[in-house]
N, C-alpha and C positions, 0 to 999 in steps of 0.2 A: 401422479406427479407430486413432488414434495413441495409443501407450502414454504414460501420464502418471504421474510420481512426485511426490508432495507431500512437502515438507520441513517438519517440525514437526507433531506430533500436537496441534494447537491448536484453539481454537474457530473460528478463521478457516479451518483445514483442513476442518472440518465444513461450513462454509458453502460452500466451494469444491466439496466432494464433492456436496452437494445440487444445486449449479448445474450441474456438468458431467454428472452422471448424468441429469438431466432433459432436457438438450438439447445438450450439448457434443459435439464430435467426438472425445472422449477416452475411453480405457479406462484407468481408474485401477488401476495394478498394486500400489500400496501406498504406505506412508508411511515416511520416514526421520527418525529422531530420535536425538540423542546421549544422551538420558536412558535409561540401561540398564534402569531400572525399567519403561519402556514397551515394551521389546522383547517381541514376541509378542502384545501386546495388539491388540484389534480396535476400531477407531474407526469407528463407523457403517458397518461392513462392510468397512473397509479395514485390512489387517494392517500393523502396524509391523514392518518387515523388518530394520532394523539402523540403524547410525549414518549420518550424512550422507555420509561418505566412500564409502559403498557405492554412491553414484550412479554412480561410475565403472564399476561392474559391470553397469550397465543401459545399454549404448551406444545402444540404439534408443529409449529413453524420453526424452520432454521433461520438464522440471522446472518446478514452481512453488513458491516459497518462501512458506510460510504463517505467517510470523512477524509479529506486529503492529507491532513496532518497526522503523522504517526502518533504523536503525543496525544492528539485528540482522540484517535481510535483507542489508545490505551486507557484513557480516562473513562471512556464509555464501558470498556470491558471491566474495569475495576468497579464501576458503579453497579453494573448488572451482576457481577460476582457477589457483591455485598447483599444483593437482593435474593441470592440463591440460584442464579442462572448457572447451569453446568457448562463446562467447556465444550461438550459434544453438541451444544445447540448451535454452533457456528458452522455455516456452509463453507465450502471452497468452490470458487467460481473460476473456471478455466475456459477461455475461448476455444472453440473447436479447431481453429487454425493452429493451435499450439500443440506440438508434439512433445510429450514428456517421456524421455527414455527410461528404460528400466534402470533402477539404481538412483534415480533422482527423487527427491522428497519435496512436497509442497504442503505447508501446514494449514491448520484450520483457520477459517476467516480470511484467507488470502484471496486476492483478486488478480488474475492474470489476463490481461486484455489481448487484443488481436495481434498476431504476428510477432509475439515474443519468441525468441530462440533460446532453447535450453539444450546444452550438449551432454556432457557426461558427469555423473556424480555431483550434481548440483543440489544443494540443500537450501530451501527457502522456508523461512520460519512462519510463525503464525501472524495473521493480520498484516501481511505484506501486500503492498499495491505495486504492480508492475504495469505501467501504461503501455500503449501500443509501440511495438518495435524495439523493445528492450532486448539486449543480448547478454545471456549468462553463458560463460564458457566453463571448461572443466574445473571441477572442485571448488567452485565459488560457494561461499556460505553467507546467507543473507539473514540477519538478525530479525527478531520479531518487530513488527510495526514499522519497518523500513519502507520508504517510498522511493520508487524509481520512475522518473518522468519519461515521457516519450523519447525514444532514441538513445537512451543510455547504453553504453557498451562497457562491459567488464572483461578484462583479461582473465586468464586462468588463475586459480588459487587466490582470488580476491576475497577479503572479509569485509562485510558491511555491517556496522554495529546497529544495535537496537535503536529504533526510531530515527535513524539517519535519513537525510533527504538528498537525493541526487537530481539536479535539474536537467532540463531537456538537452539531449545530445552531449552530455558529459561523458568523458572516457576515462577509464581507470586502468593504468598499466598492471600487468600481471604481478601477483604475489604482494600486493599492497593491502593496507587496511584503511577503512573509513570508520572513524570512531563513533561511539554511541552519540546520538543527537547532533552529529556533525551535519553541515550543509555544504554541498558542492554546487557551484553556480552553473547556469546554462552554458553549454559549450566548453566547459573547462576541460583541460587535459591534465589529469592528476598523475604526477611522476614521483610522488613521495607519500608516505603515510600521512593521513589527516587525523590529528588528535581529536578526541571526543569534544563535543560542544564548541567546535571552531567552524568558521565559515571560510571556505576557500573559493577563489575564482581566478579566471584568466588562463592564458596559454604561455608557459606552463602555469598551472594553478599555484597560487600563493595565499597565505592567510590574509584575510581582510578584517576578521573580527574574532575575538576570543570571548566566549560566553556572552555576557551582556555589555561588554566594553564597547566604546565607540570604535568606528572603523580606524584601522591603522593607516597612517599616511605613507606614501612613497613605496607601496609594495606592488603596484600594478604598472 
């Protein structure tokens, strides 16, 4: 079995542990986390071995970054790249309940949890997290570091930008785009393109925040 290190002693790490132990080709050797208070703790049977930089001391182990934030995952990738970690050191974890049709692509470092549906010609980038019950339909393209919470549904030909976040049970109509670092709220129904770095919520979804600006009034 292939050795696997998880990065971040998080709730997502616990979900990944449960998945790979039940069916995956991985032997989890431990968790790395920069929080000194977590050193030596045991998370669902996996020991926290040290800070993230210790990944360089496990040359035969693959890595999965179990941080919920896409920008957080990207930050860790950049730090490890600066230390000389190669891109091929990242695993891809797909729950056995997930069928990946021929012609679909899932990138390195991505985590696809239980009962995700993938149809035809779907492209999922690197370090993407898809929580249980996400639906990808034909020709969807998901950018690196995107996060899709449980129950998200995408129509066909949807584009999700780099490090975007879609909340639980959000739905996106076909042929729309979600911009880089955009956020879509829980249960939102997206009927128009969401620009990058904006937050949209509601039914139908409307903008409630642009970048770091305060919430806009009277939009919901």
